[in-house]
C-alpha positions as CSV (number, residue, x, y, z in Angstrom):
1,M,52.1,128.9,46.3
2,K,55.2,127.7,48.1
3,Q,57.3,130.2,50.0
4,K,61.0,130.3,49.3
5,K,63.3,129.3,52.1
6,L,65.6,132.1,53.2
7,T,69.2,131.1,52.9
8,I,72.0,133.1,54.6
9,T,75.4,132.8,53.0
10,E,78.7,133.3,54.8
11,A,79.2,136.6,53.0
12,D,75.8,137.9,54.2
13,F,76.6,136.9,57.7
14,L,80.0,138.7,57.6
15,L,78.4,141.8,56.1
16,A,75.7,141.9,58.8
17,N,78.3,141.5,61.6
18,R,80.4,144.3,60.2
19,R,77.4,146.6,60.0
20,A,76.4,145.8,63.5
21,S,79.9,146.4,64.9
22,R,80.1,149.7,63.0
23,L,76.8,150.9,64.5
24,E,77.9,149.9,68.0
25,E,81.1,151.9,67.4
26,F,79.1,155.0,66.4
27,Q,76.9,154.7,69.4
28,E,79.8,154.2,71.8
29,H,82.2,156.9,70.5
30,G,79.9,159.2,68.5
31,H,82.2,158.9,65.4
32,P,84.0,156.2,63.6
33,V,87.3,155.0,65.2
34,R,90.2,154.3,63.0
35,L,92.1,151.2,64.0
36,R,95.1,151.7,61.8
37,R,97.0,154.9,61.4
38,M,99.1,155.5,58.3
39,I,102.8,156.1,59.1
40,H,104.3,159.1,57.3
41,K,106.9,158.0,54.9
42,S,110.0,160.3,54.5
43,K,110.5,161.8,51.1
44,K,114.3,161.2,51.6
45,A,113.9,157.5,52.1
46,Y,115.4,155.4,49.2
47,D,112.7,153.6,47.3
48,R,113.9,151.9,44.2
49,N,110.6,150.4,43.2
50,Q,108.8,153.7,43.3
51,S,111.4,155.4,41.1
52,K,111.2,152.5,38.7
53,R,107.4,152.7,38.5
54,A,107.7,156.5,37.9
55,A,110.1,155.9,35.0
56,I,107.8,153.3,33.5
57,K,104.9,155.6,33.8
58,R,106.8,158.4,32.0
59,D,107.7,155.7,29.4
60,D,111.3,156.8,29.1
61,S,114.2,154.8,30.3
62,S,115.8,157.7,32.3
63,F,116.0,155.5,35.4
64,F,118.0,152.8,33.6
65,V,120.2,155.4,31.8
66,A,121.0,157.1,35.1
67,I,122.2,153.8,36.6
68,I,124.3,152.9,33.6
69,S,126.0,156.3,33.4
70,V,127.0,156.3,37.0
């Protein structure tokens, strides 16, 4: 019986490297280290896209009526 030749794809290589770096990080710090911190977004900040999405989710056109009536 012929043995199959093991092929390592690029995705396998990247996955193995990520795992290895994560294990090194655990050993070095004792816990996972977050590289990116989320910045707190103010509730008072104007965000038109978010309010439009909320109006579409509610499935009423209150957003568009409020703009026209102003």
